[in-house]
C-alpha positions as CSV (number, residue, x, y, z in Angstrom):
1,M,16.6,-48.5,60.7
2,G,14.0,-48.5,58.0
3,D,15.8,-46.7,55.2
4,I,19.1,-47.3,53.5
5,L,21.8,-45.0,54.5
6,T,23.9,-43.6,51.7
7,A,27.3,-42.2,52.0
8,N,26.0,-38.7,51.3
9,K,23.3,-39.0,54.0
10,I,25.9,-40.2,56.5
11,R,28.3,-37.3,55.6
12,E,25.4,-34.8,56.4
13,M,25.0,-36.3,59.9
14,D,26.8,-34.9,62.8
15,E,29.1,-37.1,64.9
16,R,26.5,-37.9,67.5
17,E,23.9,-39.0,64.9
18,K,26.5,-41.3,63.3
19,E,27.3,-42.9,66.6
20,R,23.6,-43.4,67.4
21,A,23.0,-44.9,63.9
22,L,26.0,-47.2,64.3
23,L,24.8,-48.4,67.7
24,N,21.3,-49.0,66.4
25,L,22.5,-51.0,63.4
26,R,24.8,-53.1,65.6
27,E,22.0,-53.8,68.0
28,E,19.6,-54.7,65.2
29,L,22.2,-57.1,63.7
30,M,22.9,-58.7,67.1
31,M,19.1,-59.3,67.5
32,L,18.8,-60.7,64.0
33,Y,21.7,-63.2,64.7
34,S,20.3,-64.2,68.1
35,N,16.9,-64.9,66.5
36,Q,18.5,-67.0,63.8
37,T,20.6,-69.0,66.2
38,G,17.5,-69.7,68.3
39,G,16.0,-71.5,65.3
40,G,13.7,-68.8,64.2
41,L,13.0,-68.1,60.6
42,S,13.9,-64.7,59.2
43,D,11.3,-62.8,57.2
44,N,14.1,-61.2,55.2
45,P,17.2,-63.4,54.9
46,G,19.2,-60.7,53.2
47,K,18.7,-58.2,56.0
48,A,22.0,-59.2,57.7
49,K,24.0,-58.4,54.6
50,I,22.3,-55.0,54.3
51,L,23.0,-54.2,58.0
52,R,26.6,-55.2,57.7
53,K,27.0,-53.0,54.6
54,Q,25.4,-50.0,56.3
55,I,27.7,-50.5,59.4
56,A,30.7,-50.6,57.1
57,R,29.5,-47.5,55.2
58,I,29.2,-45.5,58.5
59,L,32.7,-46.7,59.6
60,T,34.2,-45.8,56.3
61,V,32.8,-42.2,56.3
62,Y,33.8,-41.9,60.0
63,N,37.4,-42.9,59.2
64,E,37.5,-40.6,56.1
65,E,36.7,-37.6,58.3
66,R,39.5,-38.4,60.7
């Protein structure tokens, strides 16, 4: 995902969009970790932190709506 997801943007999404965004972020994080363990250099070392925060933000909004 190119842009940062805010809580307001996530609340405006329907459930299917949230699930798709969560899946995409988790896949991107997994790819980032696999590249780093393979010895590759990251072009943005803070990207993992950003991805983890966005995943947590989606899960927080999802649980608030339950």
